[in-house]
N, C-alpha and C positions, 0 to 999 in steps of 0.2 A: 504494500500500500504506500502511496506517495502523497505529497502535499506538505503543508506547513505544520499542521497540528493533527495528530492522531488521537483517538479516544479508545480506551480499553475499559470494558465493563465486566467485572467478575460477577457471577450470579450463582446462587445456591438455594434451591427449593423455595423460590419466591416468584411464582409465575405472574401473580398480579402486579408485583413491583416491576417485573421485566416488561410486561405489556405497557405499563405506564411509561417506562424508560424508552421503549421502542417508539411510542407515540411522540415523546418529547424530542428525541434525537432525529426523528424523521423531518423535523422542521429545520434541520441544519444541513449544510453541505459537507460537513466534516466527515472523514472516514471513521466508522465506528466498528470495533470488533468485540463481540460478546463472547466470553468464554464461560460456559455454563458447566458447573460441576454437579448438577442435580442428578439423581439416579435415573430419571427419565427426561427426555428432551422436551423443551417447551415449544408447543406448536403455535407459532405466530407468523403472520405474513409480514416480513420486514421490508422497510423501504430500501431503495437501491444503494444508499450509502451505508447500510448496516449489514455486516456479515455475522452470522451466528455459527459458533462451533460448540459441540457437545463433547465434554471430556469427563465422564462420570468417575473415572478412577484416578484422576490427577489432582494433587493438592493445589490449593489456590495459587500459591507463589510460583508453582511450576507452570500452570496455565498462563499466568500473567507474563512470565518471562518469555515463553514461546510466542505469545501474542506480540510482545514488544519487539522481538527479533524479526517479526514479519513486516514491520514498518520501515519505511525509508524516509519518514517525515523528519523535520528538524526537531519537533517537540512532541511530547506525549502528555496526555492527561489520563489519570486513573479515576474513574467515577463509579462508586458503588451503584448497584441496580436500583436502590431506593432513593438515591440522591440526585441532585441537579447541579450542573455547572452553567453559568451564564454564557451564552454564545458571544455577546459583545465583550464581556470581561475576558474571555479566552483570547479574543482578537487583540485587546489592549495589552495583555500579558505577553503574547507572542511578539508584538511590535516592540515592546520594551526589551525583550531578549535579543531581538534582531540588532538593536543599537547598543546593547550592553554585553559584550562578549565575556566579561569577567563573571557574569552571573550564571549559575547552573539551574536555578529554580526560582519561580515567582509565586508568592502567595497573595491572597487578597483577604477579605474578611467575609464572614458569612452569617447565616441565620439558621435556626432550626425550626421545624414545624411538626405538628402532629395532625393526622387526619384519619378519622375512623368511618368516613362516609356520612357522618352527621354533623360534625364540627371540625373546623379548620382553625388551628391556633398557631400563631407565629411568635417566635422569640427572636427579635431582630433589632440590633445586631446581637450576636450571641458569643461567638468565639473569635479569638484573634482580632479583636476590634481595635487594638492599639498597633500603630505602625511600628515596624522594626526593620533593621537592616544590619547584616553582618559587615562590619567595617574593618575588621582586623585581617591583615594579610597572612598571619600565621594560622595554618589550618587547624591546629589543635585548639587554639584560643577561639577561633571562629566556630568550631564544633561546640565548645563549651557554651558559647553565647546563645546557642539554640536550645540549651537545656537549663539555663539560668536567667530568667525563668523558662520553663518548658514551653516550646512552641511547636506544635505538630505541623509538619509541612507535607504529610502523606498525600493530601489532596491539593496538589499544586500543579502548575504548568512547568514541566521539566524539560531540559535538553534530553534528546534521545539517549545519548551515551550515558548520561548520569542515571537515567531511569534504568537502563539495562544493567549498569554496574550495581545499582542498588538491589535489584531482584536477583542478579547472579549470586550475590553474596549471602542470600538467605535461603538457598535451595534446600539446605539440610535442617532448617529450623521449623518447628511445629507451632511456636508461639505467635499468635497474631500481633501481639504487642511488640515483640522484638522486631517483627517485620515493619512496624510503624516507626519505631525510633531509629531503625537502620537507615531509613531515607534521610533523616536529619544528618546522620553521620556521613553518609556518602555524598550528599549534596554539599555539605560543608567542606569535604575533602576536595571535591572537583571544582568548587567555585564559591561565589558569594550567593547569599539568599536575601530576599527582601519581600516585604508586603507592599502592595500598591493600594491606593484608595478606591478599590473596585469591589463590587458585590459579586464575589467569585462563585460561591456555591451555597446551596440550601440542603440541609441534611434532615432526613426523616427521623424523628424521635417518637413516633407513635409507639406506645407500649406493645411489646411483643414482636416488633419488626426487626430491630438490630440483632437480636439473639439468634436469628436464623441464618446469618451470613456464612457460618462455617461450623462443622461438627467439632472443631477444636477451639474452644474459647475459655480455657482455664485461666484463673487469676494469674497475673504476671509473677506475683510473689511466690506462688506455688511452683511455677515453672523454674524460677531461679533457685529455689531451695531443694528441688527434687534431684537427688543424686543421679537418677537415670537420665537427666537432661544435660549432664556435664559435657558429654561428647558434643551435643548440639551447640552448647555455649562456646566451647573451645573451637569448634569448626567455624562458627560465626566470627569470632575474634581473628582467627587465621585469615579468613576471607577478606574482612575489612582492612586488616593489616596489609594485605596484598594490594588493595586499592589505594591505601595511603602511600605505599611504596611506588605505585604506578604514577601517581600525580606528583609526589614529592619524594624523589629518590633519597634525599638526605635527611628525611624525617627521623627523629629519635624514636625508635620503636618502643623502648621501655616507657618513655613518657606518654606515647600514644596509648599503650595498653593500660597504663594507670588511668588515663582519661576515660577509656572505655569502661573500666571497673567503676569509676565514679558515676558514669551515666547509668549503669545497671543498678547501682545502689540507690541513686536518686530516683530513678523511675520506679523502683520497687516501693519506695516510701510513698510516692505520689499515688500509685495504684492502690496501696493499702488504705490511704486516706479516702479515696473516691469510693472504694468498696464499702467502707464503714461510715458512709454519710447517713447517719441515723435520722437527722432532722428532716432531710429530703424524703426519705422513705416513710417517715411518720406522716408528713403532710399528704403524701400520695395516698396512704392508707385511709386517712380521714376523709379525703375527697371521695374515694371509692365507696366508703360506708354511707356517706351522705347521699351520693347518687342512687344507691340501692333503695333508699326509702323515699325518694322523690316521686310524686305521682306521675304516671306515664303521660298524661295529657300535658303536664308542665314540661316534661322532658322533650316531647315532640315539638312544642312551640319554641322552646329555647333552642333546640337543635336547628330548626328551620330558620329562625331569626339569625342565629349565629352564622350558619352557612351562607345565607343570603348576603349578609354584610361582608363576610370574608371573601366571597366570590367577586365582589365589586370594589373591594378595598384598593385604594391607590397606594403607590409606593410611599412608605411612611417617613422617609428621611429627606431632608433638604440638602441643597448643594453645599451649604455652609456647615453642615454637621461635621463632627470630628472624623467621621468615616470617609467623607468625600473631600475634606480639606479645601473646599472652595473650587474643586475641579469640576467644572460644568460638564465636560465630556464624560467623565466618569459617572456623574449623576444621571445624565440622559441614558447612558448605557444601562445603568442599574434599573431605571424605570422600565425600559424595554424588556430586559431579562426577567424582572420581577413579574411583569404582566403575563408573559408566556408561561413561566413556571406556575404561577397561581392558577391560570386557566387550565393547564394540563392536570394539575392536582385535582381540581374539583370536577373535571370532565371524565375522570377515570376512577376505577375502583381503588379503594385504599390498598396499601402494600401488604396488608395482613389478610 
């Protein structure tokens, strides 16, 4: 596949999400490759720009690497089957990379939403709303800056080779979270990373959706402490050390390995804190109990009113908001991307 930007969509046992994604990406001219690991193929009529492959026995990272190697584009985007990337935002990011050869990946900011077929709720902006840029020319300090504080760049616009190097180095790992932080490490080794004032993506946080992405989703702390995964961890360190040597032949390998160990320790702490967020879990439980006793007639009216408002809602941020930093082009792009994403969500079945 050729062109400027290619798109890879991993999928696993979410046919509704995949149908919605197929609808959305059919509005784009970008080449899209879906790599489905579900036991059975998803029977959908795809648009001409979308190619579907069914690999039921291949782990997700193996499917993604094979897909990446099939592209001859300059840049790649990885988008989960239940999420969205703004078309105009992708274009802005690619143009930035065109004129900024030192950068290996570009992030934007995003929002999350939940949609159960009755209500559509947005949290916008949600993550990575603060602008950042790695300004240090030393690769180890640059890598550390993406973890202090932690900034996930897993869903970014990457240079093709950076993307391939990243997924090449995690072929022997089973942890989804090591696969995520690995992209930070490899992108920092191969260049600089920054966020732009663009509405890059929207992520589905409907309860019950995200847990279906893979059969392997154990807590990161469990994976780190499990003696049986030591071989995986050492294999990963060896692989990324090879990438460090490739881009920086004179890099201090002992210093680099110490930095990797710091990353693993820090991310284990973050994962433990997120898993133990008692306050959030309690609030969600209270809401579920309250909804159980709400009269059905009230529910139907509330759902209808909420969905009607959400399906007509305009983009909520202005050009002078901290996210757009006065960039009118970015703001107009976000308006267009928001409108299409919103419409596709409400015109399709929810992802669950």
